Phi, psi and omega in degrees: 000322178298321177292324177301311181297321178294319173303311182293318177295323174299316182291323177293319175296317180292325178290318177300313179295327176294319182292320181291318182296317177297318182295323179291323184281333181255126180278164176299325183290324177295319178299313176296323178296323179292316181303311183299316178298325175292316180297328182277347181280114186287333178291316177294325177294319177295325176296317185292323179294318179299314181297315171307315181290321178299314177292332177291315183296316178294324175300312182298319178299309183295328180280344180282341175290143178286149184290306183251134180268117181259014178275105177254029186292331182290324180290326178290330183275352184298332184282355172279341174284126179250128183253119182257111183254020177293156183255021179286131175247002184273117179254070179283159182293339178286321174293320178295318180288326175297318181300309183296318181294319180300313180299317177296325178289322180293319180293319183289327180295321181295314183286319177297324177290327184279332182283335184281134182292146178272143183270000000 
């Protein structure tokens, strides 16, 4: 922990010293000159426009998502899940056949109900 605190304090001191040295070495005229070169550069302005358009598209896409999800179909279907907490370890063929038959019957009931037209 002591090394981490020393690292953080050193990083803060280093950044401060670099900022002060940079501000003393670079004059305001040079900063203004660089700003004007950036404004006059067509490629950089095109990149800025593309970036602005891209961020606007992302903002619009995020705004189009519904705020609250009202789909509770998973909660309604939860009662269809059967949890077997029995401690039986015997996998006899009779139990297996019953389970398979139950599943087949359940699938037939679902397909029969979906095939019938609604009145």
